[in-house]
C-alpha positions in Angstrom: 10.8 14.6 57.8 10.5 16.2 54.3 12.0 13.1 52.7 9.5 10.9 54.6 6.6 13.1 53.4 7.9 12.9 49.8 8.1 9.1 50.0 4.6 9.0 51.5 3.2 11.2 48.7 4.9 9.1 46.1 3.5 5.8 47.4 0.0 7.3 47.6 0.3 8.5 44.0 1.7 5.1 43.0 -1.2 3.3 44.7 -3.8 5.5 42.9 -2.1 4.8 39.5 -2.0 1.1 40.2 -5.7 1.0 41.2 -6.7 2.9 38.1 -4.7 0.5 35.9 -6.3 -2.5 37.6 -9.8 -1.0 37.1 -9.0 -0.4 33.4 -7.9 -4.0 33.0 -11.0 -5.2 34.6 -13.2 -3.1 32.3 -11.3 -4.4 29.3 -11.8 -8.0 30.5 -15.5 -7.4 31.2 -16.1 -5.9 27.8 -14.3 -8.8 26.0 -16.2 -11.3 28.2 -19.5 -9.6 27.5 -18.9 -9.7 23.8 -18.0 -13.4 23.8 -21.0 -14.2 26.1 -23.4 -12.9 23.4 -22.8 -16.3 21.7 -25.3 -17.9 24.1 -28.1 -15.5 23.3 -27.7 -15.1 19.6 -29.3 -17.4 17.1 -26.8 -19.9 15.7 -26.4 -19.9 11.9 -27.2 -23.2 10.3 -24.8 -24.7 7.8 -21.2 -23.8 7.0 -19.4 -20.6 6.7 -17.4 -19.7 3.6 -18.4 -16.3 2.1 -17.4 -12.8 3.1 -17.9 -9.2 1.8 -16.2 -6.0 2.8 -18.5 -3.0 2.2 -16.9 0.4 2.7 -15.3 -0.6 6.0 -13.5 2.1 8.0 -11.1 1.1 10.7 -9.8 3.1 13.7 -7.4 2.3 16.4 -4.5 1.2 14.2 -1.8 3.0 12.2 -3.4 2.4 8.9 -7.1 2.7 8.1 -8.9 0.5 5.6 -11.1 3.2 4.1 -13.8 2.7 1.5 -12.8 -0.9 0.9 -15.2 -3.0 -1.1 -14.8 -6.6 -2.2 -16.6 -10.0 -2.0 -15.4 -13.6 -1.6 -17.3 -16.6 -2.8 -17.4 -19.9 -1.0 -14.3 -22.1 -1.4 -12.4 -19.4 -3.2 -8.6 -19.1 -2.9 -7.9 -15.4 -2.5 -4.6 -13.7 -2.5 -4.1 -10.3 -0.9 -1.1 -8.4 -2.2 0.3 -4.9 -1.9 3.4 -3.0 -0.9 4.5 -2.8 2.7 2.0 -0.8 4.8 -0.8 -1.0 2.3 -3.2 -2.5 4.8 -3.1 -6.2 4.0 -2.9 -7.5 7.5 -5.5 -4.9 8.7 -7.9 -6.5 6.3 -7.6 -9.8 8.2 -7.7 -8.2 11.6 -11.0 -6.5 10.8 -12.5 -9.8 9.6 -11.8 -11.4 13.0 -12.7 -8.2 14.9 -9.2 -7.8 16.3 -9.9 -4.1 15.5 -13.5 -2.8 15.2 -14.8 -0.9 12.2 -16.4 2.5 12.8 -18.1 2.7 9.4 -19.5 0.4 6.7 -20.0 -3.3 7.1 -18.1 -6.6 6.9 -20.7 -9.3 5.9 -19.9 -13.0 6.7 -22.3 -15.6 5.4 -25.1 -13.0 5.1 -24.7 -11.2 8.4 -22.5 -8.3 9.6 -19.7 -9.5 11.8 -20.9 -7.3 14.7 -24.0 -9.5 14.8 -21.9 -12.4 16.0 -20.3 -12.9 19.4 -16.5 -12.9 19.4 -16.2 -16.6 20.2 -18.8 -17.6 17.6 -17.1 -15.5 14.9 -13.5 -16.5 15.6 -14.2 -20.2 15.8 -14.8 -20.1 12.1 -11.2 -19.0 11.3 -8.0 -21.0 11.3 -5.0 -18.7 11.3 -1.6 -19.8 10.0 0.9 -17.0 11.0 4.2 -16.2 9.4 6.0 -17.6 12.4 4.6 -21.1 13.1 3.6 -21.8 16.7 4.4 -25.1 18.4 4.5 -26.1 22.0 6.5 -28.5 24.2 4.5 -31.7 24.1 3.6 -34.5 21.7 2.8 -34.2 18.0 -0.8 -35.1 18.7 -1.2 -32.5 21.5 0.1 -29.8 19.1 -2.2 -30.8 16.3 -5.3 -31.6 18.3 -5.0 -29.9 21.7 -8.6 -30.7 22.7 -8.4 -34.3 21.6 -11.4 -33.9 19.3 -9.9 -36.2 16.6 -9.1 -39.9 16.5 -5.5 -41.1 15.9 -6.5 -42.1 12.4 -7.7 -38.6 11.6 -4.4 -37.1 13.0 -2.4 -39.5 10.8 -4.6 -38.6 7.8 -4.0 -34.9 8.3 -0.2 -35.5 8.5 -0.4 -37.5 5.3 -2.3 -34.7 3.5 0.4 -32.2 4.3 3.3 -34.6 3.5 4.5 -35.0 7.1 3.4 -38.6 7.9 6.7 -40.2 7.0 8.8 -37.7 8.9 6.6 -38.2 12.1 6.6 -42.0 11.7 10.4 -42.4 11.1 12.0 -39.6 13.1 9.5 -38.5 15.8 8.3 -41.9 17.0 4.8 -41.4 15.9 2.1 -39.0 17.0 3.1 -39.5 20.6 6.6 -38.4 19.9 7.9 -35.2 21.4 7.8 -31.7 20.0 10.4 -29.5 21.6 9.5 -25.9 22.7 8.8 -23.8 19.6 9.2 -26.9 17.4 13.0 -26.6 17.5 13.4 -30.2 16.4 11.7 -29.4 13.1 12.7 -27.1 10.3 10.7 -23.9 9.6 9.0 -25.4 6.6 8.1 -28.6 8.6 6.6 -26.4 11.4 4.5 -24.7 8.8 3.2 -28.0 7.5 2.4 -29.1 11.0 0.4 -25.9 11.4 -1.5 -26.8 8.2 -2.3 -30.2 9.7 -3.6 -28.5 12.8 -5.9 -26.3 10.7 -7.2 -29.4 8.9 -8.2 -31.0 12.2 -9.9 -28.0 13.5 -13.7 -28.6 13.4 -16.2 -26.0 12.2 -13.6 -23.7 10.5 -14.7 -22.5 7.1 -11.9 -19.9 6.6 -8.1 -20.4 6.4 -6.2 -17.2 6.9 -2.5 -17.2 6.0 -0.6 -14.1 6.9 2.6 -14.3 4.8 2.9 -17.9 6.0 5.6 -18.8 3.5 7.8 -15.7 3.7 10.7 -17.5 5.6 11.0 -20.7 3.6 12.6 -21.6 0.2 10.8 -21.7 -3.1 10.5 -25.5 -3.3 8.9 -25.9 0.1 6.7 -22.9 -0.7 5.4 -24.8 -3.7 4.8 -27.8 -1.6 2.8 -25.8 0.9 0.7 -24.2 -1.8 0.0 -27.5 -3.4 -1.2 -28.7 0.1 -3.4 -25.7 0.5 -5.1 -26.2 -2.9 -5.6 -29.9 -2.4 -6.4 -30.3 1.3 -8.4 -27.1 1.8 -10.7 -27.5 -1.3 -13.8 -27.1 0.9 -12.5 -24.0 2.7 -12.3 -20.3 1.7 -8.6 -19.5 1.8 -7.3 -15.9 2.2 -3.5 -15.5 1.9 -1.5 -12.4 2.4 1.2 -13.0 -0.2 4.9 -12.1 0.4 5.7 -13.7 -3.0 3.5 -13.1 -5.9 4.2 -16.7 -7.2 2.4 -17.9 -4.1 -1.0 -16.8 -5.4 -0.5 -17.3 -9.2 -2.9 -20.3 -9.2 -5.5 -18.6 -6.9 -9.1 -17.8 -8.0 -8.9 -14.1 -7.1 -6.4 -11.3 -6.3 -7.1 -8.3 -4.0 -4.6 -5.5 -4.4 -4.4 -3.2 -1.4 -3.0 0.4 -1.6 -3.0 2.9 1.3 -5.7 1.0 3.1 -8.0 0.7 0.1 -8.9 -2.2 -2.1 -7.4 -0.7 -5.2 -8.5 -3.5 -7.5 -9.5 -7.2 -7.5 -10.0 -9.9 -10.1 -8.5 -13.0 -11.6 -4.7 -13.1 -11.7 -4.7 -13.5 -15.5 -7.0 -10.6 -16.1 -5.1 -8.2 -13.8 -1.7 -9.0 -15.2 -2.9 -8.7 -18.8 -3.8 -5.1 -18.1 -0.6 -3.1 -18.3 -2.2 -0.2 -16.4 -3.3 -2.2 -13.4 -1.5 -2.0 -10.1 -1.0 -5.7 -10.0 0.9 -5.4 -13.3 3.2 -2.9 -11.6 3.8 -5.3 -8.7 4.7 -8.1 -11.2 7.0 -5.8 -13.2 8.8 -4.9 -10.0 9.9 -8.5 -9.7 12.4 -7.9 -12.6 12.1 -9.0 -16.2 13.0 -12.6 -15.7 10.8 -13.3 -12.7 7.9 -11.3 -14.2 8.1 -13.4 -17.4 8.0 -16.6 -15.2 4.9 -15.3 -13.3 3.1 -14.3 -16.5 3.8 -17.7 -18.0 2.4 -19.4 -14.9 -0.9 -17.7 -15.4 -0.9 -18.3 -19.1 -0.1 -14.8 -20.3 2.7 -14.1 -22.9 5.3 -11.6 -21.6 5.7 -8.4 -23.6 8.8 -8.5 -25.9 
């Protein structure tokens, strides 16, 4: 009898916990849906998106806080975000897309705070290229253009711009050729290039966000991807979290993060020319030979 009562009590307690969890999930879904639904009632902005400004943003709800950050990005700039592990680089991108909400300050996108946009309206303006490329079981075309918004000619053009047209033509059987789950029939670098082609085809996107997207590939392919970014996305604002400093040597601007703060920002050449800058410290940490190569790539003579 006692055992029966204990089991009955346990099941009642379990049922209450399950109902509370279900209600919590419904509340989260409702809040997210309500935020996205604001798109239909907000005035749509005319023209393209391409500028952003962080103004003393403070973030809660994550391990690291971006506190007192201040920086601005101009249209069509190529911006590299660098810093040591845990400095807040990824958090900067998460706040831009409202993956985490700021509790102080503002992030201004194209003249309006991000909180003034609905989630769907805001996030449609960003194309994200993650460190681990995502491909699905299907055709090349369905992976690059899942909503069939582009013509076959546009898909081929995107593949040509990223240097994958010949590979798809000769080895995959064209854009209707199969992509295996996870893109296992392509190398890591080729999967990254296909993700770049997907971003090219996405309509209405003014920002390209790359979160250490070249961390797992060799230097030669890294250079190919960076060349593609500079050539194919010349009308986009590109923000790259750089695992390798050489990746952003040719960029227009560098943002150095340190303990969740924008420690400094400026042109790569200006920052590396200042021996007291934090960016110079990061370059020096590469070692004498690699540091000399980096400085030469930005047109600065290495100290003897």
